[in-house]
Structure formats: C-alpha cells, structure tokens
N, C-alpha and C positions, 0 to 999 in steps of 0.2 A: 358438500364437497365442491372444490373448485373444478371448473371444466378443464378437461385435458386438451392441451393444444399440441398439434403436430410440430409446430415451430413457434418461436417467440413472436408475439403479435407485432412488434416494432411500432407500437403506437397505442392508441386507446388509453386505458388506465396506466399504461407504461409512462405516460408523461406526468401523471400524478406521482408515480414512483420516483421519477427524476426530480420533481419538486421536493418530495420528502427527503431524498438523499441530499439535495442542495441545502436544505435547512439543517440536516444532520452535520454536514461538513462545516457549516457556519458555527454551530454550537459546540463542535468538538475541536477541529483543527484550528479554526480561526481564534477561538478562545485560548487554546494552548499557545498559539503564537503570541497573543497579547499578554501572556504572563510575563514575557520579557520586559514589558513596560513597567511591571512591578519590581523588576530586579534592583534598580537603584534604591527604591523605597524600602525594600526588605533589607538591603545591605546597610542602609543608614539607620534604620530603626533598631535592628538587632546587633549592629556593630560587628559583622562577620566579614570574612574575606571573600574573594570571588569564587573560589572553589567550593566552599561550604554553601554559599547562597545558590550556586548553580545547580546543586543537587535537587532543588525544588522542581525546576523545569525538567531535569533528567528523569526524576521519578514519575512525573505525569506522563511523559512520552513513553517511558519504559513500561509502566503499568498498562497504558493503552495498547501497546503492541504485544506485550507479554501475555495478556489475557484475551487477545483477539481470537485464538482457537476456542476459548470458552464461549465467546459471542457466537461463533459459527456453530458450536455444538447445540446451544440453546435454540438458535434459529432453525437448525436442521431437525431437531427432535422434540421441540416444544412448539415454538411459534416465533417468527421474526417480530411480530407485533409485540408479544410479551417481552422479548429480550430488549427491544429498544425502549419500551416504556419503563422497564425496570432500570435500565441503564440511565435514563433521564433522571429518575428519582435519586439514584446513588450519586450521580455527578452534581446535581443541585445541592444535595445534603453536604457533599464534600466542600463545595465553595462557600456555603453558608457557615459551616463549622470553621472554615479557614478565617472568616472575618473576626473570630474570637481568639485567634492564635496568640499565645504568649511566648512562643519560642520557635526556632527553626524546626525543631523536632516535631512540634505540633503540625506545622505546615507540611512536613514530609509525609505525615500520615493522612491528614485531611485533604489538602490540595493535591498531594502526590498520589497516594495509594487509592483513596476512596474515589476521588474525581476521575483518576485515570482508569479505574475499574469500570466506572459508569460509562466513560467514553468508549471503552473496549466493547461493551455489550451492544453499543449502537453502531459503531463505525463499519466493521467488516460485513455484518448482515445487510445493512442498507446498501452498500456498494454491490454486494452479490445480487441483490434483488434487481438492480438495474441490468445486470448481465443476463438475468433470466427473462426479462421482458424485451430485450433488444438483441438483434443479431446483425442485420444488414447495416443499421445505423448505430452500432454499438459504441464506436469511438466518439461520435458526436454526442450521444446520450451521456457517456461518461464525462466528456468535456463540459457539458452543461451542469451535470451534477457536481463534479469536483470543483467547479468555479466558485462554489460557495465558500471554499477556503480563502480564495483571493478577495472576493467582494466582502466577506465577513471581516477580513483583516483591514481592508480599506476603510470600512465604516467603523469598526470597533476600536481601532488604534487611537484615533483622535478622541473618540467618545470616552474610552477608558482613561486617557490622560486628563480629560476634563472632569471625569468623575473623581479621580484621585485628588485633583486640585480643590474640588467642591466638598467632597465627603470623606477625604483621606482614603488610604488603601483599604481600610476595613469596610467602609461604606461601598466602595467600588466592588469588592468581592461579594458583598451581600446582594447588590443589584445584579451582578453577573449570575449569582445563584438562582435568582428568580428568572432571569432570561433563559437559562439552560433548561428550565422546565418545559420549554417548547419542544424538547425531544419527545415528550410523551405524545404531543400532537403528531409529530412525524411518524411515530410508531403506529398510530391509528391509520395512517395512509397506506401502510405496507400490506396490501391485500395479497395473499399467497396465490401462486399460479402453479399448475401442474403441467409439466411437459412430458411428452411420451418418452423422451430419451432418459428421463429420470427413473423410468420404470423398466429400462432395458435389462438392468441387472438387479436381481432380488437380494435382500439382505441375507446374510449367511444363516441366521437362525430360522429363516423360512425356506432355505434352499432345498432341503431334503424333501419337504412335504409338498411344496407348491411349484417348483421349477421342473419342467420336463427334462428328461435325461439328455436329449440332444442339446438343450440350452446349457445344461451343466457342463457338457463337454466343451462348448464354445467358451464358457467362462473360464474353464481351466486352461484353455489354450491361449487366452489373452495375455497371460504373463507367465514367464518361466519362474517367477518368484512367488506364485500364488500360495504354495504351502507355508512359506514364511509369513506372508501377509495374513493368511487365515489364522495361524497360531497367535500372532501378535494381536489381531483384532479380537480373537476369542477371549484372550486373557485381560486385555486392557480396555477394549471398547466393545463391551458385550452388546450394546444397543446399536452399534454402527455396522454398516455393511463393510465387509472386508475390502470391497472395491473402492471405498470412499477415500482411502489414503494410499493407494498403490502408486499414485503419481510421485510420491517421495523418492521412488527408485528410478525415475526417468532421468537420463543424463541431462536433457535440456533443462529440466527443473532444478537439478543439482547446481548447474552452472549459474542459472539465474539467482538461486538462493545465495551462493557465495558472493556474487557481485552486489547483491542487495545489502549484505553486511557492510561492505566498504562504502557504498553509496549512502547508507543511513548514517555511518560515522561522519561522513563529510558534510552532510546537509544540516545536521541538527545545531551545531554551535553557532552558525551564522544567525539563526533566528533568536538565539539567546544574547549574542554579543553585538549585534548591529547597533542597537540603541546605545549601550555603554561605550562602544568604540566611537560612535559619532559624537557623544558628549565629551569624550577624552580629547578629541581634536578641535574642540571649540564650537561645535554646533549646539544651538539652543535646544531646550527640551521639546518645544513644539516642532522644530524642524526635524529632530530625531524621530518623533512620532510620525511626522509626515513622510519620512523615508519608509517606514513600515507600511504606511497607507499606499504609497506609490508601488511598493513591492506587491502589495495585495491586489491592487486594481490591474496591474500588468499581469499578475498571476492569472486573472480571469481571462485576459486575452489569450494567454498561452494555453489555458485549458480548452477554450472553445475553438480557436483557430487550428491548433494541432489536432484536436479531435476531428474537426471537419476535414482537414487536409489528409489525414491518414485514413479517412473513409473513402477518399477518391480512389478510382481504379488504378491510377499510376503509382500510388504509394501504399495501397492496402497490403500488398505483399511484402512491403519493406518496413512494417511497423517496428520490427526488432531493431533495425538500424536507426530509425528515427528516435527510438528510446535511448539508445546508447549515445547518439549524437547530442541529445539534450542534456544527458548526465555529464558528458565531457565538457560541454560549454559552461555549465554551472561550475565545474571544477576550475576551468580557466578564469572565471570571474573571481573566485576565491583567491587565486594566486595573485591577481592584480590589486586586490582590495587594500593591502598595506600601504600602497603608494598613493591612495586616494585620501587626502587629508583635509578636505574642505567640502562644504555642502554642494557647490556646483559640480564637483567631481563625483560625489556619492550618489547624486540623482541618476545619472546614466547607469551606474552600477545597479541601483535598485530596479531600473527598467530591464536591464539585460538578465540579471539573476532571476527576477520575478517571472519573466517570460518563459525561460527554459525550465524553471522549477514547476510552473504550471503545466508545461509540455510533458515532462516525464512522469509527473504525478498522475496525469490523465492516462498515460500509456501503461502504467503498472498493471491495472486489472485487465487491460486489453491484451498485453503480452502474456500475462498469466493464463488468460482464457485460451489464447492461441496454443499455449504449451500443453495444458492439461485438459481442455475441453470444457464446455458449459456445465455438464453434469457434476463435475468436481470443483467448480469455481469457488463456491462458498468455503469449502474445506481448504482449498489451496490458498485463497486470500487470507484465511485465518493463519496459515503457516507463514505466508509471506510477511504479514504484518507482525507476527510473532518474532520473525527474524530481525525486525527493526529494534526489538526491545533492548538487547544488550548494547549495541552501538549508541542508542539514544540515552541509555543510562550512563555510559562511560564517557562519551565524547565531551559534553559540556564541562564536567568537572576536570577532565584532563586538560581541556583548553583553558579553564580557569587557573589550574595549577601552573600552566606555562606562562600565563599572564602574570601571576604572582611571582614566579621565579625570574622571568626575564624582564619584567617591567614593560613589556610591549605585547601587542596583539599579533605581531608578524608571524611568529612560530605557529601560533594556533591556526591562523588562516591558511598558511602554507600547507600544514598537515591536512587540513580539510580539503584543500584543492587537489593535492596529490592523491588523496584517498578516492575522490570521485573520479579522477582521471584514470586511476588504476581499475576501478569498477567498469568503466566504459571500455578500456583496453582489453580487459579480461573477456568481456562479452564478444568483442570483435574477433579476437584470436580463437575463441571457442567456435564461433560460427564459421570462420575460415577453415578450422580443423575439421569441422563436420562436413563441409563441402568437399574438401580434399579426400576425406575418408569415403564419402559417397561415390566420388569419381573413381577412386581406386577399386571399390567394391563392384561398381558397374563394369569397369574394365576387366576385373577378375571373372565376372559372370560371362562376359562375351568370350573370354578365352577358354573357360572350362565347361561351359554349358550348364551352369548351375542356376537354378531358380532360387531367388532370395526373397523372403518376406520379412519386412522390417515392421515389427509390431509397435504398439503405442509405448511400451516401456523401453524401447531401444534394443530389444533382443532380436537376433537374426536367426531365422529358421532356414536351413538349407535342404534342398532336395535335388540330388544330382541325377540328371537324365542322360542316357547314353546316346551318342551319335545324333545330337540335335543339329538341325540346320541353324545357321546364324540368325535367320529371321524368326525362328521359333523360340529363341531364348528370350525370356521376359524378365524384366526387373520391376518388381512390384514394391512400391513404397506407400504404405498406408499411413496417413498422418493421424494425429490424435483425434480429430473430429470425425473423419470419414469412417474409421473403424467402429467408433463408439455409436455411430448412427445406424449401423447395420442391424 
C-alpha cells in the first residue's frame, strides 16, 4: 500500500508525475490539434464539404471529453496506471485503423470514437494525479504538465506536414498510431499516492459498520442535500462514495460549468480552421503549418508563465480573475481574426491566441481544485472535461456550415469570439454577485445578531442569539478546503 501523506509532497516523485502528464498532453491534445492539418487532405481525398469533414475533429474532441468521467471512474476505483495504459492501446488502435479508411464514416468511428475514447481514459486521470502530488506549487506544476500540448503542437505540426508529403495521409496516421503508444509508458509512471484527506469521509457502503456515530453526524451536516446525494449514489454509483459527486450542487461549480460550455464552443473551431483559413488567404502549406507551430510554442510560454505568476502571493488569491481574463483575451483575438489576411498579420495572432490559450488551460484544473477541493478533484475534472463534449462536437460543424453558407470565415470566427467573451463575462458577474451577497449577509448579521455558517455546498445555517453585543457577533465563512480538512 502507498504511504499516507498528511499533505501533498510538492516534489519528489511528483516531478515524475508532471513529466508523465506532460507526455500525456503531447500524445492527446497535441495530436488532436494536428488532426486539423489532415483537414485539407481528407476533404480533397473524399470530396466532401467543410461541414462533413469537420465532424472528424469534432468527434475526437467530443469522445475525449464525453468519456472523461469514465477515465476518472477507472482511475478512482481500479488504477490510474491501468486506465492510462488501456487508453494508450485504444488510441493507438484507432489511429492505425484510420490509416486504412475508405470513407469519412470509417474515420468517424476509428479516428473519432475509438481514438477519442482512448484519449479520455488518459487525459483527466493524468491531470488529477498532478493535483494530488502538489499543493503550494500546484499552478506551476500544472503549467509545466500542460505545456506538453503547446510543445507537442510546435514539434508535431511541421512533422505531420512532412509525413503527409512523404508517406501520404495514410502513412502519417500509421506513424502517429505508433507514437501514441507512448501513453502506456506514461501510465507506468503514475504511482498512486494516499492522502489523509482522501479518507476523511468513508464510502457509503462502509458507513454503517466502520464510521463512528459522531463522524456520521458530521457527514450529514456537511450538506443539506445529503439525502438526495445518498439516494442517487446508491442507485447509480453503488461503488462510489456519496460524497464524491456532491460538488455538483455547489453554486460556484454550477457557474463554472455553464461558463465552460461557452468557452469550449468558442475555442474548438479555431484549431480546426486556422490552417484552412490561412490557405484561403494565400498562405502556403508550410507557412500555415508554421502558424500552428507558433501557436503551440507560445502556448508553452502561456502554460508556464501563467502557472508561475498565479502561484505568487500577490496573484494566488486572484486565480479566478486571471482565468476569466485569459478566456476573454482569446475571445477578442477571434473577433479580430477575419481582418488578418496575410502571413505577417497572422503571426502575431498566433502569438497572442496561443499565449492566452495556454494560460486558461493551465488554470482550469487549478480553479476547479479551488472550487471543489483536492479530494474531489479527479471526479470534478471528469465532469469539467465532460462538459466540453457537446460544444466540441457541435461547434466545428456549425462553423463549417457557416463557411459553406456564407462563403467566408467571418461569421464563424465572430461567433467563436463572442462565445468566449460571454463565458468570461458570466464568471465576472457571478463573482461580483457573490461578493455583493456576502456583504449583504454580513451586514444582516451585524444588524440582527445572527451567526451564519456557510458550508461547502453554499448552504447557510443560521443560529439566532438574543441580545448579543456587536463584538460578539461572528460571521464564519468556511471555504471548500478548510472544512474538508477538518
């Protein structure tokens, strides 16, 4: 059994976990981005329009995110190592089978569903493992781990273009299938770790026999919705703790979830259509692939620098606002893209969009951990990436339909930009509303002599005391981490 740590070690084998997650993001997210380089080849070979061809990239992204909870489930209840190794085998098989495709429907199943399922089993468990090994330097660790997406895109984009020229798209997919087998090596690095906070709450099926009565009372008091959660988990997740998914009812997580839907819709089409758009305005094939490389390498800088900056004391408390700022800036970049119609203008676009894309991708798991706590991070990330699924599935074909209908990329890019800006604005207004509500509640407490306890799920428990002095009135706000660590 793994030794139980009071706190994440913030180092040691954790750096090997970061290296493993770095390779996982190369083999999953970078490979997915590079599928856009095959877009023109698929369209020419099969003679289909933009919308039908775009479904390939959509299904890969959708399957990866839709099956993310399955990856978390296997990681939590079997083994993170087993899940990632199995995912590597499935993803490799999907790419290899795709090299023998005779129709777009064949690619939908092999490159879309099978490869996407394999990526899903690898992606969220690997990211969650980083969160278990790091606390004080969590944002920096995530920045280094998630930079694999950028550096992988930087290296793979020109390599994939060269492979297509030398071996055709079939040979390129076959070679990528062998490359993705490295996910099995990454899985072997994911040594499990046991944290004391993981054992604070016992699974429901052990609760009656092994949990003391006093602890049972504490568990029941943690959420006003515990009966609902217990019923749901007993019927649908008989092997899961009822505590594992109670974060779904937290107001902060609900707002984050809605904003992620709009953010995911806005970011996906850019990676599908940047190369075709560049080709449509007269940029050469190699220059178009180079734009993806620039985007990838600047993505790395965004990953690491934003991770390091948000770990500083002055910004650590403002990670939420750093995240929404990065999402909003990417939205603005999309709005300006239609007026950039030559290579010298597209280069600064790739720099700017790549930097802020790396920034907010790094902060997604950090912000999620701040909202739900470390003990629920794996399950929460599974849900967060699951929420990416429908926007990833719908947005590229919708953008392709707009291109086919209007004969221009303008409408597609404007829709993407406004979607990301709305995501950022929603988070901003939600945080302002939360602050105003808290100030109102604190003022109400001071006026009425009411003690308020704000629990992790957002519920408020009141206990009114008679004739208290002003100095005796207390307002207790217990955040998601401090309560779960008691």
